[in-house]
DSSP file (Angstrom, degrees, kcal/mol; ACC not computed):
  #  RESIDUE AA STRUCTURE BP1 BP2  ACC     N-H-->O    O-->H-N    N-H-->O    O-->H-N    TCO  KAPPA ALPHA  PHI   PSI    X-CA   Y-CA   Z-CA
    1    1 A M              0   0    0      0, 0.0     2,-0.4     0, 0.0     0, 0.0   0.000 360.0 360.0 360.0 144.7    0.0    0.0    0.0
    2    2 A K        -     0   0    0      1,-0.0     2,-0.5     0, 0.0     0, 0.0  -0.713 360.0-134.9 -89.7 138.3    1.1    3.5   -0.7
    3    3 A S        -     0   0    0     -2,-0.4     2,-0.4     1,-0.0    -1,-0.0  -0.780  17.7-127.1 -93.4 135.4    1.3    5.9    2.1
    4    4 A A        -     0   0    0     -2,-0.5     2,-0.5     1,-0.0    -1,-0.0  -0.670  19.5-144.6 -82.6 128.8   -0.2    9.4    1.5
    5    5 A K        -     0   0    0     -2,-0.4     3,-0.0     3,-0.0    -1,-0.0  -0.795  10.0-137.4 -94.6 131.5    2.2   12.2    2.3
    6    6 A S        -     0   0    0     -2,-0.5     2,-0.1     1,-0.1     0, 0.0  -0.690  27.2-107.7 -86.6 139.8    0.7   15.3    3.7
    7    7 A P        -     0   0    0      0, 0.0     2,-0.3     0, 0.0    -1,-0.1  -0.400  33.9-117.8 -66.8 141.1    2.0   18.5    2.4
    8    8 A K        -     0   0    0     -2,-0.1     2,-0.5    -3,-0.0    -3,-0.0  -0.585  24.7-144.9 -79.7 139.5    4.2   20.4    4.8
    9    9 A K        -     0   0    0     -2,-0.3     2,-0.5     2,-0.0    -1,-0.0  -0.885   9.6-130.5-107.3 135.3    2.9   23.8    5.9
   10   10 A N        -     0   0    0     -2,-0.5     0, 0.0     1,-0.1     0, 0.0  -0.700  12.3-163.7 -81.9 129.9    5.2   26.7    6.5
   11   11 A S        +     0   0    0     -2,-0.5     2,-0.4     2,-0.1    -1,-0.1   0.630  67.0  82.3 -88.4 -13.5    4.5   28.4    9.8
   12   12 A T        -     0   0    0      2,-0.0     2,-0.4     0, 0.0    -2,-0.1  -0.770  68.5-148.9 -95.5 135.9    6.4   31.5    9.0
   13   13 A K        -     0   0    0     -2,-0.4     2,-0.5     2,-0.0    -2,-0.1  -0.822  15.7-125.7-100.8 140.9    4.8   34.2    6.9
   14   14 A K        -     0   0    0     -2,-0.4     4,-0.1     1,-0.1    -2,-0.0  -0.723  19.1-171.3 -87.1 130.0    6.9   36.4    4.7
   15   15 A T        +     0   0    0     -2,-0.5     2,-0.3     2,-0.1    -1,-0.1   0.679  65.7  67.3 -94.4 -19.7    6.4   40.1    5.3
   16   16 A T  S    S-     0   0    0      1,-0.0     2,-0.4    45,-0.0    -2,-0.0  -0.686  92.2-101.9-100.8 156.9    8.3   41.4    2.3
   17   17 A T        -     0   0    0     -2,-0.3     2,-0.4     1,-0.0    -2,-0.1  -0.609  32.8-135.7 -76.6 127.7    7.4   41.0   -1.3
   18   18 A E        -     0   0    0     -2,-0.4     2,-0.7    -4,-0.1    -1,-0.0  -0.715  13.4-137.6 -83.8 132.8    9.3   38.2   -3.0
   19   19 A L        -     0   0    0     -2,-0.4     2,-0.7     2,-0.0    17,-0.0  -0.824  19.8-171.4 -93.5 116.4   10.6   39.2   -6.5
   20   20 A K        -     0   0    0     -2,-0.7    -2,-0.0    15,-0.1     0, 0.0  -0.913   4.2-174.3-113.5 108.0   10.1   36.4   -8.9
   21   21 A L        -     0   0    0     -2,-0.7     7,-0.1     1,-0.0     2,-0.1  -0.803  30.6-109.6-100.4 140.7   11.8   37.1  -12.2
   22   22 A P        -     0   0    0      0, 0.0     8,-0.1     0, 0.0    -1,-0.0  -0.401  24.3-160.6 -64.2 145.4   11.3   34.7  -15.2
   23   23 A K        +     0   0    0     -2,-0.1     2,-0.4     5,-0.0     5,-0.1   0.175  55.1  89.9-115.7  17.4   14.5   32.8  -16.0
   24   24 A T  S >  S-     0   0    0      0, 0.0     3,-1.3     0, 0.0     4,-0.2  -0.901  85.0 -42.6-122.1 146.8   14.0   31.7  -19.5
   25   25 A G  G >  S-     0   0    0     -2,-0.4     3,-1.4     1,-0.3     4,-0.1   0.021 116.5  -7.9  51.5-137.9   14.7   33.2  -23.0
   26   26 A A  G >  S+     0   0    0      1,-0.3     3,-1.6     2,-0.1    -1,-0.3   0.638 118.4  80.5 -69.8 -15.1   14.1   36.8  -23.8
   27   27 A A  G X  S+     0   0    0     -3,-1.3     3,-1.5     1,-0.3    -1,-0.3   0.645  72.9  78.9 -68.9 -12.7   12.4   37.3  -20.4
   28   28 A K  G <  S+     0   0    0     -3,-1.4    -1,-0.3     1,-0.3    -2,-0.1   0.741  81.7  67.1 -64.5 -21.5   15.8   37.6  -18.8
   29   29 A A  G <  S+     0   0    0     -3,-1.6    -1,-0.3    -4,-0.1     2,-0.2   0.461  71.3 119.8 -81.1  -0.4   16.0   41.2  -20.1
   30   30 A I    <   -     0   0    0     -3,-1.5    -3,-0.0    -8,-0.1     3,-0.0  -0.487  68.5-122.4 -69.7 130.9   13.2   42.4  -17.8
   31   31 A D     >  -     0   0    0     -2,-0.2     4,-1.9     1,-0.1     3,-0.4  -0.584   8.5-142.2 -74.8 126.4   14.4   45.1  -15.5
   32   32 A P  H  > S+     0   0    0      0, 0.0     4,-2.5     0, 0.0     5,-0.2   0.833 101.7  59.4 -59.4 -31.6   13.9   44.2  -11.8
   33   33 A L  H  > S+     0   0    0      1,-0.2     4,-2.4     2,-0.2     5,-0.1   0.912 106.3  47.3 -61.9 -41.4   13.0   47.8  -11.0
   34   34 A Y  H  > S+     0   0    0     -3,-0.4     4,-2.7     2,-0.2    -1,-0.2   0.886 110.6  51.8 -67.5 -38.3   10.1   47.5  -13.5
   35   35 A V  H  X S+     0   0    0     -4,-1.9     4,-2.3     2,-0.2    -2,-0.2   0.928 111.8  46.2 -63.6 -44.8    9.0   44.2  -12.0
   36   36 A I  H  X S+     0   0    0     -4,-2.5     4,-2.3     2,-0.2    -2,-0.2   0.912 112.0  52.2 -63.6 -42.2    8.9   45.7   -8.5
   37   37 A F  H  X S+     0   0    0     -4,-2.4     4,-2.1     1,-0.2    -2,-0.2   0.927 110.6  47.5 -58.0 -47.4    7.1   48.8   -9.9
   38   38 A E  H  X S+     0   0    0     -4,-2.7     4,-2.7     1,-0.2    -1,-0.2   0.885 109.8  53.3 -63.2 -39.6    4.4   46.6  -11.5
   39   39 A Q  H  X S+     0   0    0     -4,-2.3     4,-2.4     1,-0.2    -1,-0.2   0.904 108.9  49.3 -62.9 -40.5    4.0   44.6   -8.3
   40   40 A H  H  < S+     0   0    0     -4,-2.3    -1,-0.2     2,-0.2    -2,-0.2   0.894 112.2  47.9 -66.2 -39.2    3.4   47.7   -6.3
   41   41 A L  H >< S+     0   0    0     -4,-2.1     3,-1.0     1,-0.2    -2,-0.2   0.919 113.8  47.3 -65.2 -42.2    0.9   48.9   -8.9
   42   42 A F  H 3< S+     0   0    0     -4,-2.7    -2,-0.2     1,-0.2    -1,-0.2   0.876 118.2  40.4 -67.1 -38.2   -0.9   45.5   -8.8
   43   43 A N  T 3< S+     0   0    0     -4,-2.4    -1,-0.2    -5,-0.2     2,-0.2   0.174  80.5 143.5 -97.1  17.3   -0.9   45.3   -5.0
   44   44 A F    <   +     0   0    0     -3,-1.0    -3,-0.1     1,-0.2    -4,-0.0  -0.405   9.4 152.0 -63.2 121.5   -1.8   49.0   -4.5
   45   45 A A        +     0   0    0     -2,-0.2    -1,-0.2     1,-0.1    -4,-0.0   0.600  40.3  85.0-127.4 -20.0   -4.1   49.1   -1.5
   46   46 A D    >   -     0   0    0      1,-0.2     3,-1.3     2,-0.0    -1,-0.1  -0.776  47.6-173.3 -96.2 105.3   -3.8   52.4    0.3
   47   47 A P  T 3  S+     0   0    0      0, 0.0    -1,-0.2     0, 0.0    -3,-0.0   0.696  85.1  58.8 -69.8 -16.8   -6.0   55.1   -1.3
   48   48 A D  T 3  S+     0   0    0      2,-0.0     2,-0.2     0, 0.0    -2,-0.0   0.488  80.3 112.1 -89.0  -3.0   -4.5   57.8    0.9
   49   49 A S    <   -     0   0    0     -3,-1.3     2,-0.2     1,-0.1     0, 0.0  -0.469  56.7-148.7 -72.1 138.6   -0.9   57.1   -0.4
   50   50 A D     >  -     0   0    0     -2,-0.2     4,-2.2     1,-0.1     5,-0.2  -0.466  29.3 -95.6-101.8 178.3    0.6   59.9   -2.5
   51   51 A R  H  > S+     0   0    0      1,-0.2     4,-2.7     2,-0.2     5,-0.2   0.902 121.2  51.9 -61.3 -44.8    3.1   59.8   -5.3
   52   52 A K  H  > S+     0   0    0      1,-0.2     4,-2.5     2,-0.2    -1,-0.2   0.896 110.6  48.2 -62.1 -40.8    6.1   60.4   -3.2
   53   53 A T  H  > S+     0   0    0      2,-0.2     4,-2.2     1,-0.2    -1,-0.2   0.924 112.1  49.3 -65.1 -44.2    5.2   57.6   -0.8
   54   54 A F  H  X S+     0   0    0     -4,-2.2     4,-2.2     2,-0.2    -2,-0.2   0.937 113.3  46.2 -59.2 -48.4    4.6   55.2   -3.7
   55   55 A I  H  X S+     0   0    0     -4,-2.7     4,-2.6     1,-0.2     5,-0.2   0.907 111.3  52.2 -62.8 -42.7    7.9   56.0   -5.3
   56   56 A A  H  X S+     0   0    0     -4,-2.5     4,-2.4    -5,-0.2    -1,-0.2   0.882 109.4  50.0 -62.4 -38.3    9.8   55.8   -2.0
   57   57 A Q  H  X S+     0   0    0     -4,-2.2     4,-2.4     2,-0.2    -1,-0.2   0.913 111.6  47.5 -67.0 -42.5    8.3   52.3   -1.4
   58   58 A V  H  X S+     0   0    0     -4,-2.2     4,-2.2     2,-0.2    -2,-0.2   0.936 114.5  46.3 -63.6 -46.1    9.3   51.1   -4.9
   59   59 A V  H  X S+     0   0    0     -4,-2.6     4,-2.6     1,-0.2     5,-0.2   0.907 111.9  51.8 -63.7 -42.2   12.8   52.4   -4.5
   60   60 A S  H  X S+     0   0    0     -4,-2.4     4,-2.3    -5,-0.2    -1,-0.2   0.914 110.7  47.4 -61.6 -44.0   13.2   51.0   -1.0
   61   61 A D  H  X S+     0   0    0     -4,-2.4     4,-2.2     2,-0.2    -1,-0.2   0.876 111.6  51.4 -65.2 -36.3   12.1   47.5   -2.2
   62   62 A Y  H  X S+     0   0    0     -4,-2.2     4,-2.4     2,-0.2    -2,-0.2   0.921 109.7  48.4 -67.1 -43.4   14.5   47.8   -5.2
   63   63 A I  H  X S+     0   0    0     -4,-2.6     4,-2.4     1,-0.2    -2,-0.2   0.909 111.9  51.0 -61.8 -40.9   17.4   48.7   -2.9
   64   64 A G  H  X S+     0   0    0     -4,-2.3     4,-2.4    -5,-0.2    -2,-0.2   0.887 108.4  52.0 -61.3 -39.4   16.4   45.7   -0.7
   65   65 A Y  H  X S+     0   0    0     -4,-2.2     4,-1.6     2,-0.2    -2,-0.2   0.913 109.0  50.1 -62.4 -43.4   16.4   43.5   -3.7
   66   66 A L  H  <>S+     0   0    0     -4,-2.4     5,-2.9     1,-0.2    -2,-0.2   0.928 112.2  46.9 -61.6 -44.7   19.9   44.7   -4.6
   67   67 A R  H ><5S+     0   0    0     -4,-2.4     3,-1.7     1,-0.2    -1,-0.2   0.895 108.8  54.8 -64.1 -39.8   21.2   43.9   -1.1
   68   68 A K  H 3<5S+     0   0    0     -4,-2.4    -1,-0.2     1,-0.3    -2,-0.2   0.839 108.5  49.3 -62.6 -32.7   19.5   40.5   -1.1
   69   69 A N  T 3<5S-     0   0    0     -4,-1.6    -1,-0.3    -5,-0.2    -2,-0.2   0.130 121.2-108.7 -94.8  20.5   21.4   39.7   -4.3
   70   70 A N  T < 5 +     0   0    0     -3,-1.7     2,-0.7     1,-0.2    -3,-0.2   0.804  68.5 147.8  59.0  34.6   24.7   40.8   -2.8
   71   71 A I      < -     0   0    0     -5,-2.9     2,-0.4    -6,-0.2    -1,-0.2  -0.903  40.1-144.1 -98.8 114.7   24.9   43.9   -4.9
   72   72 A I        -     0   0    0     -2,-0.7    -5,-0.0    -3,-0.1    -6,-0.0  -0.657  14.1-165.3 -89.4 128.4   26.7   46.5   -2.8
   73   73 A V        -     0   0    0     -2,-0.4     5,-0.1   -10,-0.1    -2,-0.0  -0.953  26.6-126.2-108.6 113.5   25.7   50.1   -3.0
   74   74 A P    >>  -     0   0    0      0, 0.0     3,-1.2     0, 0.0     4,-1.0  -0.291  14.0-125.9 -60.3 142.0   28.4   52.3   -1.3
   75   75 A K  H 3> S+     0   0    0      1,-0.3     4,-0.6     2,-0.2     3,-0.5   0.848 109.8  58.2 -57.1 -35.7   27.0   54.6    1.4
   76   76 A S  H 34 S+     0   0    0      1,-0.2    -1,-0.3     2,-0.1     3,-0.1   0.770 114.7  36.3 -68.4 -23.9   28.6   57.6   -0.4
   77   77 A L  H <> S+     0   0    0     -3,-1.2     4,-2.0     2,-0.1    -1,-0.2   0.455  92.3  91.9-104.5  -3.4   26.6   56.9   -3.6
   78   78 A E  H  X S+     0   0    0     -4,-1.0     4,-2.6    -3,-0.5     5,-0.2   0.912  84.3  49.9 -62.9 -44.8   23.4   55.7   -2.0
   79   79 A Q  H  X S+     0   0    0     -4,-0.6     4,-2.4     1,-0.2    -1,-0.2   0.931 112.1  45.9 -64.1 -46.9   21.6   59.1   -2.0
   80   80 A P  H  > S+     0   0    0      0, 0.0     4,-2.3     0, 0.0    -1,-0.2   0.886 114.2  50.2 -62.4 -35.0   22.3   60.0   -5.6
   81   81 A I  H  X S+     0   0    0     -4,-2.0     4,-2.8     2,-0.2    -2,-0.2   0.916 109.9  49.7 -67.3 -42.3   21.3   56.5   -6.7
   82   82 A V  H  X S+     0   0    0     -4,-2.6     4,-2.4     2,-0.2    -1,-0.2   0.902 111.3  49.8 -62.6 -40.9   18.0   56.7   -4.7
   83   83 A E  H  X S+     0   0    0     -4,-2.4     4,-2.0     2,-0.2    -2,-0.2   0.920 112.1  47.1 -63.9 -43.6   17.3   60.1   -6.3
   84   84 A E  H  X S+     0   0    0     -4,-2.3     4,-2.3     2,-0.2    -2,-0.2   0.910 112.2  49.7 -64.9 -42.5   18.0   58.7   -9.8
   85   85 A L  H  X S+     0   0    0     -4,-2.8     4,-2.8     1,-0.2     5,-0.2   0.897 108.7  53.6 -62.5 -39.6   15.8   55.6   -9.1
   86   86 A G  H  X S+     0   0    0     -4,-2.4     4,-2.4     1,-0.2    -1,-0.2   0.897 108.4  49.4 -60.4 -41.2   13.0   57.9   -7.8
   87   87 A T  H  X S+     0   0    0     -4,-2.0     4,-2.2     2,-0.2    -2,-0.2   0.911 111.9  48.5 -64.0 -42.6   13.2   59.9  -11.1
   88   88 A Q  H  X S+     0   0    0     -4,-2.3     4,-2.4     2,-0.2    -2,-0.2   0.912 112.1  48.0 -64.8 -42.8   13.0   56.6  -13.1
   89   89 A V  H  X S+     0   0    0     -4,-2.8     4,-2.5     2,-0.2    -2,-0.2   0.896 110.7  52.1 -65.6 -39.6   10.0   55.3  -11.1
   90   90 A N  H  X S+     0   0    0     -4,-2.4     4,-2.6    -5,-0.2    -1,-0.2   0.916 109.7  49.5 -61.6 -42.8    8.3   58.7  -11.5
   91   91 A T  H  X S+     0   0    0     -4,-2.2     4,-2.5     1,-0.2    -2,-0.2   0.914 111.3  48.9 -61.9 -43.8    8.8   58.5  -15.3
   92   92 A M  H  X S+     0   0    0     -4,-2.4     4,-2.3     1,-0.2    -1,-0.2   0.899 111.7  49.9 -62.3 -40.2    7.4   55.0  -15.3
   93   93 A L  H  X S+     0   0    0     -4,-2.5     4,-2.5     2,-0.2     5,-0.2   0.919 110.9  48.0 -65.9 -44.3    4.4   56.1  -13.3
   94   94 A V  H  X>S+     0   0    0     -4,-2.6     4,-3.0     1,-0.2     5,-0.6   0.927 114.3  46.6 -62.7 -44.7    3.6   59.0  -15.5
   95   95 A K  H  X5S+     0   0    0     -4,-2.5     4,-1.4     1,-0.2    -1,-0.2   0.880 113.0  50.1 -65.3 -36.8    3.9   56.9  -18.7
   96   96 A K  H  <5S+     0   0    0     -4,-2.3    -2,-0.2    -5,-0.2    -1,-0.2   0.897 118.5  37.8 -68.1 -40.1    1.8   54.2  -17.1
   97   97 A I  H  <5S+     0   0    0     -4,-2.5    -2,-0.2    -5,-0.2    -3,-0.2   0.944 134.4  18.5 -77.0 -49.3   -0.9   56.6  -16.1
   98   98 A Y  H  <5S-     0   0    0     -4,-3.0    -3,-0.2    -5,-0.2    -2,-0.2   0.657  90.9-127.4-103.3 -18.7   -1.0   59.0  -19.0
   99   99 A G  S  <<S+     0   0    0     -4,-1.4     2,-0.3    -5,-0.6    -4,-0.2   0.308  84.9  48.2  88.1 -10.4    0.7   57.1  -21.8
  100  100 A C  S    S-     0   0    0     -6,-0.4    -2,-0.2     1,-0.1    -1,-0.1  -0.976  73.5-130.1-155.6 163.5    3.2   59.9  -22.6
  101  101 A L  S    S+     0   0    0     -2,-0.3     2,-0.3    -3,-0.1    -1,-0.1   0.839  83.7  29.5 -88.9 -35.1    5.6   62.2  -20.7
  102  102 A T  S  > S-     0   0    0      1,-0.1     4,-1.5     0, 0.0     5,-0.1  -0.800  74.1-116.7-126.7 165.4    4.7   65.6  -22.0
  103  103 A V  H  > S+     0   0    0     -2,-0.3     4,-2.8     1,-0.2     5,-0.2   0.855 115.3  59.2 -65.8 -35.1    1.7   67.5  -23.4
  104  104 A N  H  > S+     0   0    0      1,-0.2     4,-2.2     2,-0.2    -1,-0.2   0.899 103.7  50.1 -62.4 -41.0    3.6   67.9  -26.7
  105  105 A E  H  4 S+     0   0    0      1,-0.2     7,-0.3     2,-0.2    -1,-0.2   0.894 113.3  46.8 -63.1 -38.7    3.9   64.1  -27.0
  106  106 A F  H  < S+     0   0    0     -4,-1.5    -2,-0.2     1,-0.2    -1,-0.2   0.903 112.8  48.7 -68.1 -41.2    0.2   63.8  -26.4
  107  107 A A  H  < S+     0   0    0     -4,-2.8    -2,-0.2     1,-0.3    -1,-0.2   0.829 123.5  30.5 -69.9 -33.1   -0.7   66.6  -28.9
  108  108 A D     X  +     0   0    0     -4,-2.2     4,-1.9    -5,-0.2    -1,-0.3  -0.665  66.2 165.6-128.0  76.8    1.5   65.2  -31.7
  109  109 A P  H  > S+     0   0    0      0, 0.0     4,-1.9     0, 0.0    -1,-0.1   0.806  76.0  56.3 -65.5 -29.0    1.5   61.4  -31.3
  110  110 A V  H  > S+     0   0    0      2,-0.2     4,-2.2     1,-0.2     5,-0.2   0.940 108.7  45.7 -67.5 -46.5    2.9   60.8  -34.8
  111  111 A A  H  > S+     0   0    0      1,-0.2     4,-2.5     2,-0.2    -1,-0.2   0.887 113.0  50.3 -64.6 -38.4    6.0   63.0  -34.2
  112  112 A S  H  X S+     0   0    0     -4,-1.9     4,-2.4    -7,-0.3    -1,-0.2   0.871 109.5  51.5 -68.6 -34.1    6.6   61.4  -30.8
  113  113 A A  H  X S+     0   0    0     -4,-1.9     4,-2.1     2,-0.2    -2,-0.2   0.893 110.5  48.8 -66.3 -38.8    6.4   58.0  -32.4
  114  114 A V  H  X S+     0   0    0     -4,-2.2     4,-2.3     2,-0.2    -2,-0.2   0.918 111.2  50.0 -65.4 -44.1    8.9   59.0  -35.0
  115  115 A R  H  X S+     0   0    0     -4,-2.5     4,-2.0     1,-0.2    -2,-0.2   0.918 112.1  46.9 -61.2 -43.6   11.3   60.4  -32.3
  116  116 A S  H  X S+     0   0    0     -4,-2.4     4,-2.0     1,-0.2    -1,-0.2   0.869 110.8  52.4 -68.6 -34.4   11.0   57.2  -30.3
  117  117 A A  H  X S+     0   0    0     -4,-2.1     4,-2.3     2,-0.2    -1,-0.2   0.899 108.7  50.7 -65.7 -39.5   11.6   55.1  -33.4
  118  118 A K  H  X S+     0   0    0     -4,-2.3     4,-2.5     1,-0.2    -2,-0.2   0.895 108.8  51.7 -63.9 -39.3   14.7   57.2  -34.2
  119  119 A K  H  X S+     0   0    0     -4,-2.0     4,-2.4     1,-0.2    -1,-0.2   0.904 109.6  49.7 -63.7 -40.4   16.0   56.6  -30.7
  120  120 A R  H  X S+     0   0    0     -4,-2.0     4,-2.4     2,-0.2    -2,-0.2   0.903 110.6  49.8 -65.0 -40.3   15.5   52.9  -31.0
  121  121 A V  H  X S+     0   0    0     -4,-2.3     4,-2.5     2,-0.2    -2,-0.2   0.920 111.6  48.3 -63.9 -43.6   17.4   52.8  -34.3
  122  122 A K  H  X S+     0   0    0     -4,-2.5     4,-2.3     1,-0.2    -2,-0.2   0.903 111.3  50.8 -63.0 -40.6   20.3   54.8  -32.8
  123  123 A A  H  X S+     0   0    0     -4,-2.4     4,-1.8     2,-0.2    -2,-0.2   0.905 111.7  46.9 -64.7 -41.4   20.4   52.4  -29.8
  124  124 A R  H  X S+     0   0    0     -4,-2.4     4,-2.3     2,-0.2     5,-0.2   0.910 111.8  51.0 -65.6 -41.5   20.5   49.4  -32.1
  125  125 A A  H  X S+     0   0    0     -4,-2.5     4,-1.8     1,-0.2    -2,-0.2   0.879 109.3  50.8 -63.7 -37.5   23.2   50.9  -34.3
  126  126 A A  H  < S+     0   0    0     -4,-2.3    -1,-0.2     1,-0.2    -2,-0.2   0.874 111.6  48.1 -67.9 -36.2   25.3   51.7  -31.2
  127  127 A K  H  < S+     0   0    0     -4,-1.8    -2,-0.2     1,-0.2    -1,-0.2   0.890 116.8  40.8 -70.9 -39.6   24.9   48.1  -30.0
  128  128 A T  H  <        0   0    0     -4,-2.3    -2,-0.2    -5,-0.1    -1,-0.2   0.695 360.0 360.0 -86.1 -18.8   25.8   46.5  -33.3
  129  129 A G     <        0   0    0     -4,-1.8    -3,-0.2    -5,-0.2    -4,-0.1   0.449 360.0 360.0  91.6 360.0   28.6   49.0  -34.1
């Protein structure tokens, strides 16, 4: 007779968000900052939270992710890095909410599409040499 094994239950609850990144194929190129940002948007629960608080939480989780993966951020560079990450998260949030960064991009979507296509072409050319 086969004995049925009961599944083990973990008694400890995790209080921090676990970052689960895909590990296959082209999905390796996903930026962990963007994944953390998306998780915060998906799990957004506090209606009284403002933009600065949201950005600070995303940046804090990203710095925690870096530390967890043994990526050392020197204390002397931590503040400028946090400020830059805050700017990046703010940009992602604006693009996610409004679809574009400026009123000019909104007013002239064709020209902004052309500009972004030119940037992509330049980036590809720089990578390939």
